[in-house]
N, C-alpha and C positions, 0 to 999 in steps of 0.2 A: 768590250765589257762582258763578262760572264752573265748570261742570262739566268742561270740556275742559281744565283746567289741569293736571290730575293725570295722569302717564303711565299708559297702560292696562296696561302690563306692569311688574311690579317689577323693578328692576335687581338683579343678583345681589349679594349681601352678600359680596363677596370680601374677602380678608385686607387687600387694599390699601385698599379702601373703608372697612373698619373702622379701619385706622390713620389715615386721613385725616379721619375725623369730628372736627369741632371744631378741626382743625389750621389752620395758615395757608393761605390760598388763593394761588394764583399767577396772574400775568398772562404772556401769551405775546406775544413779539415777532413781527412780521409778516415772512416771508421775502421776499427780493427776487424770487423766481420766481413769486409769487403770481399765479394766474389764467392761467398760461401754457398749460396743457393745455385749458382751457375757451375761451380765446381762440383756440387753433388750430382747435378744432371749429367755432367759429362762422365763421371765415374759410373754412374748407373748405366749409361749407354755402353760403356766398354765391359761392364760386368755382364750385360745381356749378350753382347756379341764382341769378343775380344778381337775379332778380325776386321772390324770396321776400318776402312781406309782412313788414313790420317789426313787432316787438312792443316791449314796455317795455325788454327788456335784450338784444335780439337778434332775428334772424329767427324767425318763429313755428316752433315744432318744436324749438327749441334745447334745451329741458329734456330731452326724450327722446334727443337727440343726445349730450348729455353724460352720459347714463346715471344721472341723478339718481334717477328713479323706481325704477330697479333697485337703487340703493344703499339707498334708503329703504324698500323693500318690506317689510322685516321690522319696521319701526316703524309701519307704517300701521295706524290705528285702524278696525277693521271697523265699518261702520254709522255712521261719523261723517264722512261725505262725500257729495257728490251730483255726478254728472257729472265735470267737470274739477277740481272742488274736493275734495281729500282731505287728511284730518288725519294727522299722525304724532305719536307720543309716545315719550318716554323715550330720545331720541337720546343715545348715550353717546359717550365720547371716540373710540372706534374709528370709529363711523360718521361723527362729525363730521369726522374727519381725511380720510376718503374724499370727503365732500361738498366740503370746502375744496379739496382737490386737483383736483376735476372741474369746479367752477364757473368761469365767466369772471369776469375782474376786475370789470366793471361790475355784475354781479349781486350782489356781495358788499356793495354800498352799500344793499341793500334794508333798508328799516325798516318796522316795523309801527307806522304814525303816528310817534309820538315816542319809540319804544322804541330800544334800542341797535341798531347795524347788525348785519346778519347776520354780517359778518366778526368783530366784537367778541363775539357769542354764541358762534360756532364756536371762536374762540380761547380763551375762558374754558373751554369744555367740554373742549377737547383738553388744556389745561394742567392740568386737575383730574380725572383719571380716577377714576371711583367716587365723585366728590363733586359733580359738576355735570352735569345732564341738560337736554335741551332738547325742547320740543314746538312744533309749528306746523302749517303747511299747504303744500300744493302747488296751484298753479293751472296747469292744462294749456293746450295750444296752441289751444283753441277760443275763448280770450279774449286780448285784446290785452295784458293785464297778466300774462302767463305768467311764473311765478316760483316760488321757494322762499322762504318767510318763517317766521321764528321769532317767537312771541308769548309764549312761557312759559319760564321757567327755574326748575328745581327744584335747590336746594342742600341736600345733606345736612348736618344740624346736630342733634347729640344735644341741645343745649340748647333746641331748639324743641319737643321732645316734650311734650305735654300743656299747652302754652301757649295761653291764650285769644287770640282776635284782637287783635293789637296796636293801641294807640291810634294816631291819626294821627301824633302826634310820634314814637312809637316806631317806627312803620313807616318814617317818613323817615330815622331814624338807622340802621335796619338797611339800607335802600336805599343810603344814602350810604357806608356801610361797604364793601358789595359793589361799588358803583360805583367806588370807589377801588381796592380789592384786585384786582378783575378787569379793570381798565382798560376800563370799559364806555362811556367817552366822555361827552359832553355830552347824554346822553339825559334824558328826563323820568322821574320816579318812576313805578313800575307803578301801574296802576289798582286792582289788588288785590294785597295781600301778606298771606299768612296761613300758619298752621302746618298742614302736611298731616298727615293721619291716618297714623301709622306702620304701621298694619296692612297697607297695600298694599306697603310696602318698608322705608324707614327714615324716622325723624323728620327734619323739615327744613323749610325756608321755600320756599313756592311764590310766584313773582312773575309776575304776568300783566298784559300790556298789551292794551287793547281795540283 
């Protein structure tokens, strides 16, 4: 079982979160201005120095320029990173909204192998405050593939409490239900789907993509 799938910090059990447990999930439509601020930052970097080396989603150093590490600093998991690789956990709707507003459009297409896109994950989190949380990692500018990626989704569900690891068939049913309700696109099923221990926060399902 992947130990990095569960957020390091328990999300607050707010009244809103309590009301949302086991209620219908929501999908979020994508605004037309998506990526505007991030795109602007990338263009300004290239205007200042046209010879900046290119990375996966922009000139190297773009992540810091868009302030993503600053936005995610309170979610970074101490001791779960090395060098320019840092993990973050328990990203909530407020943090996801800030990340979405800061990222350039091209970076929102990032996928952890066959997982949903970064945009789909962020939209699902924003649309369901107190119900959906994200975990993943940052890759800094020392590597060509500088980016922010999500590989884990935690969904608060009272019905998951005390449930043993689901069978392969049951796991597929749970995944397909969330895939549809949260508009997660044509992604593959998670590599692991299991009931998280409620002692850290709330009962729920943890979905992890390798």
